Rosetta silent file (secondary structure, phi, psi, omega in degrees, C-alpha in Angstrom):
SEQUENCE: MLSFLDLLGTIGASVLGLPGIIGVALGMATRKWALAAGLGGLIGLLAPMILGGSHSTHVAITPMEYTVSVLVGLLAGLVGCAIRHKGARI
SCORE:     score description
SCORE:     0.000 S_00000001
   1 L     0.000  131.688 -179.300  108.145  106.029  118.702 S_00000001
   2 L   -81.937  141.977  173.271  104.982  107.089  116.951 S_00000001
   3 L   -75.428  169.702 -179.301  102.632  109.587  118.530 S_00000001
   4 H   -59.543  -42.690 -179.586   98.983  108.684  118.881 S_00000001
   5 H   -70.244  -34.026  174.602   97.945  110.660  115.783 S_00000001
   6 H   -66.626  -37.441  177.828  100.727  109.138  113.748 S_00000001
   7 H   -64.862  -43.434  176.152   99.598  105.683  114.829 S_00000001
   8 H   -63.428  -38.447  176.439   96.023  106.458  113.812 S_00000001
   9 H   -64.578  -41.125  179.518   97.198  107.757  110.480 S_00000001
  10 H   -64.735  -42.285  178.468   99.273  104.663  109.884 S_00000001
  11 H   -65.859  -44.634  178.841   96.319  102.388  110.713 S_00000001
  12 H   -62.274  -40.792  177.891   93.979  104.430  108.506 S_00000001
  13 H   -66.098  -37.230  178.659   96.417  104.410  105.594 S_00000001
  14 H   -69.491  -40.282 -179.618   96.811  100.652  105.896 S_00000001
  15 H   -66.511  -43.112 -178.676   93.067  100.018  106.032 S_00000001
  16 H   -85.530   -8.949 -176.674   92.388  102.251  103.010 S_00000001
  17 L   -97.729 -159.332 -176.626   95.533  101.210  101.169 S_00000001
  18 H   -60.661  -40.565  179.817   96.752   97.937   99.671 S_00000001
  19 H   -61.675  -34.018  179.893   96.833   95.841  102.839 S_00000001
  20 H   -79.495  -46.490 -174.402   93.170   96.516  103.517 S_00000001
  21 H   -76.699  -50.399  178.695   91.696   96.433  100.068 S_00000001
  22 H   -68.061  -30.949  177.467   93.823   93.657   98.516 S_00000001
  23 H   -64.766  -40.584  176.106   93.663   91.737  101.769 S_00000001
  24 H   -66.113  -43.168  179.497   89.871   91.637  101.652 S_00000001
  25 H   -61.885  -45.208  178.354   89.975   90.672   97.959 S_00000001
  26 H   -68.812  -32.901  175.341   92.424   87.824   98.574 S_00000001
  27 H   -66.649  -33.839  177.340   90.412   86.693  101.599 S_00000001
  28 H   -75.105  -13.170 -179.093   87.289   86.533   99.423 S_00000001
  29 L   -80.868  -12.172 -176.588   89.174   84.366   96.943 S_00000001
  30 L  -135.767  157.944  176.575   89.389   81.432   99.382 S_00000001
  31 L  -104.695    0.453  179.580   87.240   79.641  101.949 S_00000001
  32 L   -94.932  124.315 -174.967   90.171   78.573  104.112 S_00000001
  33 H   -63.032  -46.549 -176.769   90.722   80.837  107.111 S_00000001
  34 H   -65.427  -40.311  178.671   94.420   80.237  107.511 S_00000001
  35 H   -65.053  -39.812  178.772   95.136   80.777  103.813 S_00000001
  36 H   -64.734  -43.467  178.532   93.118   83.989  103.807 S_00000001
  37 H   -65.622  -40.988  178.608   94.989   85.295  106.836 S_00000001
  38 H   -63.595  -44.282  178.526   98.333   84.262  105.331 S_00000001
  39 H   -66.610  -39.461  174.774   97.654   85.972  102.007 S_00000001
  40 H   -64.543  -41.540  177.931   96.480   89.132  103.792 S_00000001
  41 H   -65.869  -35.754  178.366   99.577   89.139  105.972 S_00000001
  42 H   -66.750  -41.295  177.508  101.798   88.614  102.931 S_00000001
  43 H   -72.012  -28.296  173.114  100.324   91.575  101.095 S_00000001
  44 H   -68.663  -27.909  176.432  100.619   93.551  104.323 S_00000001
  45 H   -79.868  -40.073 -175.592  104.316   92.728  104.380 S_00000001
  46 H   -77.425  -33.830 -174.716  104.924   93.430  100.682 S_00000001
  47 H   -59.467  -46.705  176.332  102.986   96.702  100.372 S_00000001
  48 H   -64.470  -34.219  179.658  105.350   98.827  102.521 S_00000001
  49 H   -65.290  -44.576 -174.182  108.367   97.288  100.839 S_00000001
  50 H   -80.643  -45.585 -170.483  107.160   97.995   97.331 S_00000001
  51 H  -112.243  -13.956 -172.139  105.285  101.281   97.747 S_00000001
  52 H   -79.097  -47.419 -177.141  106.139  102.632  101.177 S_00000001
  53 L   -92.928  135.678  174.291  109.764  103.669  101.136 S_00000001
  54 L   -88.489  117.792 -175.984  111.187  106.088   98.635 S_00000001
  55 L   -75.275  -24.905 -179.502  114.465  104.713   97.437 S_00000001
  56 L   -74.337  -31.271 -178.387  115.582  108.044   95.964 S_00000001
  57 L  -107.076   -0.022  178.253  115.246  109.926   99.226 S_00000001
  58 L    55.812   53.309  174.613  116.026  106.957  101.521 S_00000001
  59 L   -80.978  122.605 -177.722  112.868  107.258  103.618 S_00000001
  60 L   -83.851  146.190  175.522  112.981  104.597  106.275 S_00000001
  61 L  -105.925  123.327 -175.368  109.973  102.456  107.166 S_00000001
  62 L   -75.632  154.971  175.265  109.710  101.860  110.875 S_00000001
  63 H   -59.772  -30.290  177.465  109.025   98.400  112.362 S_00000001
  64 H   -62.199  -41.217 -179.426  105.787   99.807  113.780 S_00000001
  65 H   -66.277  -41.000  176.753  104.554  100.584  110.249 S_00000001
  66 H   -62.538  -44.285 -178.867  105.408   97.034  109.127 S_00000001
  67 H   -60.162  -49.102  178.771  103.606   95.635  112.198 S_00000001
  68 H   -60.069  -45.892 -178.134  100.462   97.710  111.589 S_00000001
  69 H   -62.879  -41.483  178.527  100.424   96.810  107.914 S_00000001
  70 H   -68.083  -42.565  179.795  100.776   93.054  108.543 S_00000001
  71 H   -64.240  -41.891  176.019   98.076   93.090  111.251 S_00000001
  72 H   -63.755  -40.088  177.646   95.687   95.036  109.024 S_00000001
  73 H   -62.576  -44.120  178.357   96.401   92.607  106.177 S_00000001
  74 H   -59.434  -48.737 -179.293   95.740   89.610  108.463 S_00000001
  75 H   -65.281  -39.249 -179.365   92.453   91.086  109.689 S_00000001
  76 H   -66.766  -38.878  177.309   91.404   92.161  106.182 S_00000001
  77 H   -64.013  -42.167  176.820   92.033   88.628  104.867 S_00000001
  78 H   -65.825  -36.584  176.020   89.911   87.185  107.666 S_00000001
  79 H   -67.096  -39.012  175.206   87.140   89.665  106.982 S_00000001
  80 H   -61.170  -41.343  177.500   87.247   88.726  103.295 S_00000001
  81 H   -67.623  -38.383  175.439   86.957   85.074  104.178 S_00000001
  82 H   -62.106  -40.694  178.149   84.076   85.804  106.535 S_00000001
  83 H   -62.338  -41.103  179.016   82.295   87.664  103.744 S_00000001
  84 H   -64.830  -42.067 -179.660   82.789   84.652  101.479 S_00000001
  85 H   -66.755  -42.367 -178.625   81.443   82.252  104.135 S_00000001
  86 H   -69.048  -39.105 -179.463   78.418   84.433  104.923 S_00000001
  87 H   -69.097  -26.028 -179.341   77.682   85.002  101.243 S_00000001
  88 H   -74.740  -20.504  179.382   77.759   81.276  100.540 S_00000001
  89 H   -82.674  -23.702 -174.776   74.910   80.681  102.996 S_00000001
  90 L   -87.427    0.000    0.000   72.489   83.162  101.460 S_00000001
C-alpha cells in the first residue's frame, strides 16, 4: 500500500513523465475522443513497462503505479483532444 506522499509522487511523476506529455501529444494528433483516450491509456501502460522497472535490480512495479499511469495517460489524451477541438474553433 502506498502512503499519501508516495501516491502524490507517483501521480506527479506520471503527469510530468511520458504518460502525461506523450498522452497530450497523441491526443492532439486526433479529433476522436475515444482514440485519444485509448492512445493515452496505451502509452500509460507501456511507459512503466519500458522505463519504470529496472531489470538488473529486479525493481517491481506495483499495480497502483500501473493504474495511476494508465489513468493519467487517459486523462492526458482527453486533454490533448480537447485542446485540438478548442484550437480548431479559433
